[in-house]
SEPADREN-159856 format. One record per atom (N, C-alpha, C): residue in three letters; z negated, y negated, x. Coordinates in pm, whole numbers, plus 50000, padded with zeros to 5 digits. Each point is the difference from the previous one (the first is absolute). Example, Ala and Ser with C-alpha at 12.3 -4.5 7.8 and 13.67 -1.06 7.14 Angstrom:
// SEPADREN-159856
ALA492205056951319ALA500004988149911ALA500004988050090SER500724989549965SER499944988150082SER499274989149923
// end
This chain:
// SEPADREN-159856
UNK082763487769777UNK499264986050019UNK499335007250089UNK499234989150099UNK499585000950141UNK498574996549986UNK498755005450039UNK498564990449991UNK499525006750104UNK499404990450110UNK498845004050092UNK498684997149966UNK499145010249951UNK498294992249973UNK499235008150080UNK498674993349987UNK498474998650061UNK499184995349935UNK499235007849938UNK498965001749891UNK500314987849926UNK500845003949908UNK500804989549869UNK499545009349892UNK498835008649983UNK499825003249891UNK500234989949851UNK499434988250021UNK499494989149869UNK501974998650011UNK500444999350031UNK501514993949987UNK501385011049980UNK499765011650041UNK501365008350026UNK500435002549889UNK498835004449873UNK500665004449906UNK501004991249942UNK499164986949970UNK500994989449901UNK501474998750078UNK499985000450129UNK500994996350055UNK500875012449979UNK499685012150030UNK501195007049949UNK499965008449848UNK499354990949914UNK500505005049836UNK501174986949985UNK499324988850099UNK501494989649921UNK500985003250117UNK500775012050062UNK501055003750039UNK500535010149991UNK499335014149953UNK500045013349955UNK501345003749898UNK500154989649978UNK501115003349872UNK501095000050055UNK500414988950073UNK501094999850077UNK500545005650118UNK498985004950102UNK499985007450108UNK500415014949984UNK501055000550103UNK500535015250025UNK499145007350074UNK498814993550068UNK499295007450080UNK498944986050050UNK498995005250029UNK498814990750068UNK499495008750128UNK500104990950119UNK499375006450118UNK498614990349981UNK498735008350076UNK499224993250022UNK499335002550152UNK500044991150073UNK499435002250153UNK498294998950006UNK499325005249973UNK498224998150039UNK500215002450130UNK498684986850033UNK499654997850149UNK498875007350003UNK499205008449888UNK498775009750064UNK499184987149910UNK500135001649884UNK498944992449857UNK499085005750002UNK498504996550032UNK499125004949958UNK499455002749835UNK500474994749932UNK500334999049843UNK500735010249941UNK500634995849854UNK499955008849923UNK501654998449984UNK500604992450136UNK501294993049952UNK500605012450035UNK500155007450064UNK501185015450045UNK499505005349839UNK499125003149933UNK500065007049876UNK500474992049904UNK500194988650007UNK500314990949870UNK501385004350044UNK500854994150109UNK501375004150013UNK500525012949954UNK499355009350067UNK500265015449920UNK500144999849845UNK498784990849903UNK500445000149940UNK501134995949921UNK500904996750035UNK501144991649973UNK501275011850041UNK499615004850057UNK500955010650052UNK500725000350102UNK499744988250067UNK500834993050170UNK499695007350097UNK500795001650095UNK500125005550118UNK499234992550088UNK498595006750066UNK499204994550073UNK499865002850123UNK500064987450137UNK500445001750140UNK498565000150028UNK499455007150077UNK498664996950051UNK499804994650162UNK500034990050052UNK499854993250112UNK498734995650038UNK499944994350139UNK499174991949997UNK500074981650022UNK499174993150016UNK500014987849908UNK500304987650127UNK501424998750054UNK499804990250165UNK500084982049926UNK499354994350082UNK499374988450008UNK501384994049913UNK501615000750066UNK500934991649938UNK500485011049857UNK499595001249860UNK500355005549922UNK501185004049957UNK501074987250068UNK501505002049967UNK500305016050036UNK499505009250117UNK500025005950066UNK500385014449860UNK498624998649940UNK500095012249889UNK501054995149925UNK500334986249947UNK501004995849954UNK501295004450007UNK500564999150099UNK500775010050042UNK500725014550033UNK498615007849967UNK500025009050005UNK500085004949830UNK499884991949961UNK500485001049845UNK501014994649924UNK500674991450086UNK501415005050002UNK501065006750033UNK499425007050119UNK501145008950055UNK499545011149950UNK499185000849869UNK499435015049974UNK500945000149856UNK500724984149970UNK500394998349891UNK501835007450024UNK500255008549837UNK501405005350004UNK500994993949900UNK499354989149924UNK500824995649888UNK500874987250082UNK501134996449935UNK500804991050010UNK499604983350024UNK499015000549888UNK499314986350051UNK498634999749994UNK498934994050086UNK498425000650004UNK499604986749959UNK498725002049956UNK499154989549893UNK499095004050143UNK499774988850064UNK498824999350099UNK498644993949936UNK498915004949964UNK498854992049932UNK499005003250090UNK499254991349976UNK497995001850039UNK499655006049879UNK498755005450030UNK499125003849855UNK499704990649922UNK499654985450048UNK498874993849912UNK501854986349973UNK500755008649970UNK501284993149946UNK500575006949883UNK500254993249869UNK500165004349877UNK501534993149989UNK500985008949938UNK501454998349943UNK500055000449846UNK500224989249936UNK500044994449894UNK501075003949930UNK500005000449871UNK501435006949915UNK501264992650043UNK499734988549990UNK501204990150024UNK500405003750130UNK499215000050132UNK500545004450112UNK500775013050002UNK499505008449960UNK500455017149968UNK501034994949958UNK500644992649873UNK501585000749948UNK500704995050099UNK499904990750064UNK500654989650131UNK500055012450064UNK499425005950072UNK499695012250123UNK501725004349918UNK499575007649898UNK501115009649986UNK501434993949992UNK499874992449951UNK501394988649983UNK500404994850126UNK499195000950100UNK501084995050140UNK500375007950124UNK499745014249956UNK499875012650059UNK501675002650070UNK500614997249908UNK501365002750023UNK500904988250040UNK499154986650063UNK500444989250080UNK500515003250158UNK500734992050042UNK500225006050112UNK499054993250137UNK498944995350004UNK498714993050039UNK499455011550035UNK499354999150160UNK499145009250058UNK498624998849993UNK499744992449913UNK498644997249986UNK499454986449924UNK499075001749937UNK499494992849922UNK498354987750000UNK500254993249983UNK498554987850030UNK499324998649872UNK499105008049989UNK499154998549822UNK499204986550024UNK499754992349914UNK498424990649974UNK498945008149979UNK498724994750011UNK499025006149979UNK498974987249969UNK499205004849876UNK498824990249950UNK498995004650089UNK499324989950078UNK498645005650083UNK498764999749878UNK499175009350027UNK498494997349915UNK499304997850111UNK499354989149993UNK498804996850073UNK498724992149921UNK499215009749994UNK498795000849947UNK499894995149867UNK501175007549906UNK499554996149856UNK501284990449932UNK501024996650118UNK500854989649980UNK501315003550040UNK500945002849937UNK501735002850060UNK500144984950046UNK500565001350109UNK499914986750104UNK501704995449983UNK500224982349966UNK501155000449939UNK500284988850133UNK499414997750077UNK500544991150118UNK499235002250126UNK500194993950110UNK499375002550126UNK500675011350080UNK501325002049965UNK501065005850068UNK499675015849971UNK499325001949897UNK499505016649886UNK500605000749965UNK501054987649895UNK500975008149942UNK501404986449961UNK500955008249994UNK500645012050037UNK499365001350141UNK499435016250008UNK500045006350166UNK500685011550026UNK501074995350053UNK501525013150003UNK499195006650076UNK500615012949963UNK500005014550116UNK501185003449988UNK500255010150086UNK501135011250004UNK499405011449939UNK500395005849900UNK499135010349933UNK501055007749959UNK501235000049970UNK500955007549951UNK501125003450053UNK500245011450091UNK500724997150110UNK500805013149971UNK501754999950050UNK500585010549963UNK499505014950142UNK500045010049985UNK499475008250113UNK500774998250115UNK499315000850120UNK500785001150130UNK500544986150051UNK499924991449902UNK500414983550036UNK498834988450015UNK498595007050012UNK498754991050043UNK498635009650047UNK499734994550111UNK498495004150044UNK499024990750032UNK498865003350043UNK499004993150015UNK499814994850174UNK500214990850047UNK499745000350122UNK498465004850140UNK499334998749848UNK498635004150041UNK499444994850127UNK499984990249988UNK499774987950126UNK498734990649948UNK500164999449858UNK498914987349964UNK499495002449850UNK498544998449951UNK500084999049830UNK500484997949960UNK500734987849966UNK500774987749913UNK501135006150037UNK500855008950053UNK501704999350020UNK500005004849889UNK501494995449970UNK500825005649867UNK501035013850089UNK500435003949885UNK500985008850044UNK501194995250029UNK500725007450130UNK501064993950069UNK501005008649895UNK501414994749955UNK500815006049935UNK501414996050065UNK500345010950020UNK502115000850052UNK500274989349902UNK500774994149960UNK500894994949934UNK499534989849867UNK500614995449894UNK499724993949923UNK498685002149914UNK499384986650007UNK498575001249891UNK500404993649898UNK499475002149892UNK499654990349892UNK498314996049962UNK500354994849876UNK498804995149923UNK499715006449838UNK499145007849993UNK499674999549829UNK499214987449994UNK499965002149807UNK499664983749941UNK498415005949981UNK499965013649915UNK498565004049950UNK499185002150144UNK498494995449973UNK499165003350085UNK499385012549965UNK499065007650118UNK499435007750018UNK498244996049998UNK499465005149964UNK498424993549992UNK499355008450074UNK499514991150115UNK499445005350120UNK497834996750009UNK499565008349970UNK498274998550013UNK499715005050124UNK500204987650057UNK499205001750162UNK498914994850007UNK499454994249932UNK498424992850049UNK499255000049830UNK499525009849943UNK499534999649874UNK498844995950021UNK499125000150116UNK498894993250059UNK499534996050131UNK499174993249989UNK499944989650158UNK499715011450095UNK499725011949977UNK499565010750088UNK501285003950057UNK500685003049908UNK501525005350033UNK500904990050101UNK499594989449968UNK501074988750123UNK499185000350107UNK498774995049991UNK499505003050111UNK500025016150111UNK500105011049953UNK500525010750065UNK501444999450027UNK500494994749921UNK501445002650061UNK500214989050134UNK499264989149915UNK499934984050111UNK499725009050133UNK499105009250022UNK499685001250135UNK500775011650065UNK500745004849917UNK501125009750064UNK500804991550055UNK500534988049918UNK501214992950019UNK499724988550168UNK498614996749999UNK499504993450105UNK500045010650102UNK499715006350030UNK499505013150129UNK501665001050002UNK500805005249940UNK501754999450054UNK500694993250053UNK499684979249938UNK500534994050070UNK499155000050128UNK498794997750024UNK499075002150123UNK501025007550090UNK500605013149975UNK500575009650128UNK500934992750019UNK500944992449890UNK501214995850034UNK500164989350074UNK498754989650030UNK499874988750029UNK499995006450193UNK501074988850043UNK499994999950137UNK500524982750047UNK498604992849966UNK499954984250060UNK499295000150139UNK499774989350078UNK499244996350066UNK498694999049953UNK498705001850074UNK498434998549954UNK499824987350092UNK500194990549896UNK500334982050049UNK499774991849869UNK499214988950022UNK499144990649902UNK501354997849889UNK501564998750106UNK500694999749896UNK500515009649858UNK499635010150063UNK500085015549889UNK499315001049906UNK498394993650062UNK499045001649940UNK500064991549849UNK500544981550049UNK500254993349934UNK501315000049839UNK500755012850087UNK501284995949933UNK499215012649879UNK499595011950047UNK499875009049918UNK498284999149878UNK499534990750070UNK498655002249928UNK500274984649918UNK500754986250037UNK500044994149899UNK501334992749965UNK501145001350109UNK501234996749956UNK501055010149884UNK499675010950028UNK501035008849916UNK499435003649903UNK498325002449991UNK499355000049835UNK499984984149913UNK500414990850060UNK500184989049938UNK501314998249975UNK501215008550068UNK501404999449948UNK500185004149859UNK499195017750066UNK500105010549868UNK499484994549860UNK498984992849996UNK499454998049895UNK500604986349931UNK500914990150072UNK500754989949951UNK501215008549933UNK500575008250071UNK501465006249981UNK499505004449876UNK499115009249945UNK499365008749876UNK499834991449929UNK498484990150013UNK500244990549862UNK500314988149954UNK500644994250124UNK500964989349934UNK501415000350035UNK500345007350110UNK501895001650005UNK500445008049900UNK498805009949962UNK500585013949895UNK499115001549860UNK500084985749977UNK498664996349886UNK499085010049966UNK499395004850087UNK498805007449956UNK498964997249922UNK500014982350001UNK498754995549850UNK500545000449920UNK500935007749948UNK500585001749898UNK499095009349886UNK499525008950117UNK498765014349958UNK498824994050003UNK499994991050014UNK498204990950029UNK499315002550044UNK498515007949971UNK499365007050115UNK500555008250040UNK500865011549935UNK500175008150118UNK501054999550087UNK500394988349958UNK501334994650086UNK499494996150159UNK499034993749959UNK499164991950085UNK499055012250095UNK499755008649974UNK498825009050054UNK501445012050071UNK501175002749916UNK501075009750115UNK500174989650086UNK499824987350029UNK501154988650087UNK498685002550118UNK499205000249942UNK498424996250112UNK499795012550098UNK499925012149893UNK499845015150058UNK501145005850106UNK500994996749944UNK501404998250077UNK500224992150145UNK499524995150019UNK500094989250130UNK498844999950070UNK499275009649955UNK499185005550075UNK500305012850079UNK500925006149947UNK500775008850089UNK500014997250130UNK500724987750042UNK500045000650185UNK499384998050000UNK498724990749965UNK498235001850087UNK499595013250071UNK500335012149871UNK499455009349963UNK500385009050149UNK501675004449990UNK500555004450086UNK499684994050135UNK500064986649984UNK499934994850208UNK498525006350049UNK498764997849882UNK498905006850055UNK500465016050038UNK500315005249912UNK500015014050024UNK500795000450178UNK501314995849978UNK500454999150128UNK499314995650134UNK499174989949974UNK499114997150130UNK498865010350033UNK499475007449880UNK499085009850008UNK500745010950022UNK501005006450034UNK500895008350035UNK500104999250150UNK500524991050026UNK500054993050140UNK498955002950071UNK498514995049962UNK499125003050086UNK499535013549998UNK500485007349912UNK499005011749993UNK501465008550071UNK501064996150028UNK501125007950124UNK499174997550059UNK499514986250035UNK499894992550137UNK498845013550068UNK498965000349909UNK498935007050044UNK500155018250033UNK500865004649866UNK500195014650037UNK501085000250138UNK500974990450009UNK500975005050112UNK500314991250122UNK499284990349980UNK500444991150088UNK498324998750106UNK498964996249945UNK498615000150054UNK499615010050066UNK500255010949984UNK499735016850007UNK500674997350167UNK501094991850044UNK500375002750135UNK498924990550096UNK499214989549960UNK499234992550102UNK499315009650029UNK499425000050116UNK498525007950120UNK499414993250027UNK498695000150021UNK498644995250027UNK499035010050040UNK499354996250045UNK498665012150063UNK499385001349873UNK499144992649929UNK499815003349849UNK499714987949919UNK500344989050064UNK499854990349920UNK501184987950057UNK500204989849863UNK501174987950083UNK499384994650098UNK500944995450118UNK499554995650092UNK499834982950008UNK499314995349929UNK499924985349995UNK499004994350014UNK500014993150091UNK498104995750013UNK499774987849900UNK498505000949982UNK499424988449894UNK499854987250103UNK499754987949905UNK499704990750087UNK499264996750092UNK500574995050122UNK498965001350111UNK499174989250023UNK498845005550066UNK498734983350026UNK500634991050036UNK499484987149958UNK500804988149975UNK500604994749910UNK500725012849939UNK501124994149882UNK498654996149876UNK500884984149944UNK498974997349926UNK499605002349892UNK500745013349959UNK499595008149891UNK499635015950013UNK499255002150172UNK499895010050023UNK498555004049926UNK499054988449990UNK498985007849931UNK500115003049864UNK501094997349955UNK500165000949833UNK500735015549956UNK500525003650152UNK501005010549990UNK499095011650054UNK498634999950032UNK499385010650048UNK499215002349876UNK499894989749906UNK499385004349861UNK501075005249919UNK501344996449997UNK500685006249928UNK500335016850048UNK500035005150120UNK500265007350080UNK498475012749928UNK498894993150000UNK498905010249922UNK500375004749892UNK500574991249885UNK500095005849886UNK501165007649991UNK501064998950048UNK501625004949948UNK499805016850094UNK501155006749929UNK500315011750062UNK501345002050042UNK499135005950149UNK501655000550079UNK500655012549973UNK501514998250011UNK500945007449936UNK500985006950119UNK499985010550005UNK500745007150071UNK501854997249993UNK500204995250142UNK501424996849985UNK500635010050129UNK499645006850000UNK501005011050121UNK501125009249904UNK499605010149961UNK500865008049938UNK499765002449859UNK500044992249949UNK499744997249826UNK499795015949955UNK500765008750027UNK499915014349908UNK498645006550020UNK499224990850099UNK498405004449982UNK498994988350006UNK500614990649935UNK499094987750002UNK498505002649928UNK500555007749913UNK498765003049876UNK498615008550117UNK500225007250114UNK499315005850051UNK499624986850106UNK500904991950056UNK499514996850131UNK499434984849955UNK499814998249845UNK499594988349993UNK498564999550038UNK499295010350007UNK498535004050062UNK500044996350152UNK500985000250069UNK500194998250132UNK500204982850064UNK500444993349910UNK500684990250000UNK498424993850056UNK500724992150135UNK498994988150047UNK501504989350085UNK500074987549959UNK500704996050054UNK499334990950134UNK498604998950018UNK499264994950135UNK500595012250084UNK499955008749980UNK500205007550133UNK501495001250061UNK500775000949916UNK501314995550030UNK500194985950034UNK499644991449948UNK499934985150108UNK498845000350152UNK499275013649965UNK499464997250180UNK501525005250033UNK500185008850018UNK500895011150041UNK500884988350055UNK500484994649902UNK501744989550053UNK499474992250065UNK498844991949971UNK499584986150101UNK499475012050138UNK499345008950039UNK499765008450122UNK501845001350096UNK500755004549885UNK500764999450045UNK501114988950073UNK499824987449934UNK500124984250094UNK498994998950062UNK499175006450028UNK498894992650075UNK499134991849962UNK499874999549864UNK499614987549976UNK498265003049962UNK499335004850122UNK498545008150029UNK499414996649868UNK499614984250020UNK499024995549914UNK500075002749863UNK501154994349943UNK500255001549850UNK499965017449973UNK500345008850079UNK500355015149954UNK498225003750009UNK499254994950083UNK498555006950024UNK499434992349857UNK500414985949943UNK499234996149878UNK500735009049864UNK501015005250014UNK500855005049900UNK499765016550011UNK499625005550121UNK499135012049967UNK498675002949940UNK499464986550075UNK498335000249892UNK500254995749895UNK501034998549931UNK500734996949817UNK499525015749969UNK501295003550083UNK500405016849984UNK498185010849968UNK499294996250106UNK498955007549981UNK499164999049905UNK499594985349936UNK499514997449874UNK500575005549889UNK501244999950013UNK500845003749856UNK499925017850026UNK500015004450079UNK500035014050035UNK498415005449940UNK499104993950035UNK498635002849971UNK499464998749874UNK501014993449922UNK499934994349882UNK500685015549908UNK501105003450010UNK500675010950014UNK499645012950015UNK499395006450076UNK500225012950094UNK501025009449946UNK500895000050027UNK500805011749964UNK500345008150117UNK499635015549962UNK500295005650106UNK501445002950053UNK501244996049927UNK501415002050041UNK499804984650027UNK499634989250018UNK500454990150074UNK499325001050098UNK499025002950045UNK499325007950095UNK500745002350136UNK500845013949945UNK500755005850099UNK501204986850037UNK500734997549892UNK501104992250047UNK499634986950119UNK498464993549935UNK499874990850087UNK499525003550164UNK498905014549967UNK500215002250121UNK500805000650102UNK501185009149961UNK501515001150041UNK500284983150083UNK500304995649923UNK500344984750078UNK499184991250034UNK498655003750024UNK498934989750084UNK499965009450115UNK500515014950009UNK500125004650130UNK501605001050088UNK500674997049921UNK501144993450028UNK500184984950133UNK498974995449900UNK500164986350055UNK498635003450137UNK499235008050005UNK499234995650100UNK500745006750121UNK500895007149963UNK500865004350150UNK501164989450036UNK500154991849936UNK500784986450015UNK499714991050042UNK498674998649953UNK499374985650049UNK499014996750072UNK500264987650094UNK498515001050133UNK498775001549930UNK498925003950079UNK498905002049987UNK499564987849923UNK499984990350084UNK499664981049970UNK501164990350011UNK499934989549984UNK500604987749984UNK499184988450037UNK500494993150092UNK499854982950041UNK500364994449913UNK499114991849924UNK500054991249909UNK499874986050019UNK500654988350005UNK499164995050008UNK500704981249944UNK498894997949931UNK499974992449871UNK500444987650102UNK500604988549917UNK500164983350058UNK498784994050033UNK499904996750077UNK498794993550069UNK498875007650005UNK499625014250004UNK499115008449973UNK499825007350139UNK499085008550018UNK499935009050090UNK501125014849929UNK500035009650125UNK500825012449927UNK499105010049950UNK500755006849897UNK499285007349959UNK500565014350009UNK499635013850003UNK499785015250056UNK500225003749804UNK501215004550009UNK500445005249873UNK499865018049975UNK499025005049967UNK499865011050029UNK500905009649897UNK500875000350038UNK501565010949916UNK499505011649960UNK499815007450154UNK499685015749950UNK498875000549950UNK498574992449997UNK499035004049952UNK500104995849840UNK500554990849972UNK500744998149858UNK500715010349917UNK500935007450075UNK500615010249947UNK499075012350017UNK499294999350066UNK499415011749964UNK498304999649933UNK499674991849962UNK499244995749901UNK500515000849878UNK501524997549991UNK500385001849858UNK500525014749960UNK499895005650103UNK500795015149986UNK498585004849974UNK498974998850041UNK498735005249937UNK499564995749868UNK500444988049965UNK499594997549858UNK500525010949895UNK501225001650052UNK501425004249927UNK499195015950048UNK499705010850054UNK499725012450078UNK498515004549873UNK499544992550014UNK498724998749880UNK500115003049884UNK500874996049955UNK500555008249830UNK500565013550012UNK500255004650094UNK500505012650040UNK499245012249947
// end
């Protein structure tokens, strides 16, 4: 018999007790349990192999299969119990020409063995001829792949998979995370609707109506509802993983001086005054090298980048207005590191721009814009904080 386990002290003894009298050998692969799982296994005299705990636990199940030396292998999970009727049937079929057998399971769900909803008979390949079956180790819900003929046994094993709600949600969290990693779909409205509404609806109807989950009463309804939520939770994690990937691997290649170079609403815009109020109360995030985002948060000043951009496009009047706002913003912050970075930018502009610029408004007299003087004043404001 082959088992892979991880923190199964509550289940393992019952599982081993149910099969020890007919098993020539019992191989237990432990994925680094923190409880008394290994101690319990050794008390039954089984062969224990210690290893790590991979995300797809079937890798350890395959290790258990590989370690077996008997002609036939019964692969079990620690929360499964073999009934006396099933043991007799197993002994009666090992001389057959089949290379594997499906075994039905009665799944335990919060104090109730499920009768319908696709939970019984829940056929799984568990009895295989040595060397004729392997786990693909690609998905958490995969079956053993068997070479040759596969038969069906009649007597079920008992599967105590969800004794409590805590058991269910713990396993659900693991399964949705694995599903999220396996998803490869476009990040579109259609995908959102598919995984948030359509797939949950189809799953619920399939379990509760098509597979008669209603026969199990309130337990059947709860199981159908919670199973339907799987897809929505997995898709949410999928999008979260995508965002994390963008932040850690894509966004860091963006380069800027020290803030995101986008201008606020310009004077004359209908919501200009509102934008000024919003700008006063919100934090400015650094969008250059995100690996240093926390450090550069205090240096953030989009008004200075706005001024720099406008100066480069020779929009001098708007640039001076943005620089005035930058001065006001800095006066409230007075950050030494920010001052050094700002002075470097202002001095570079001072060497590139004309000292003055004549601006002639429509139907008004010309006005001299003191560009160099304004830049020097801005430098002095920042030097005062050094």
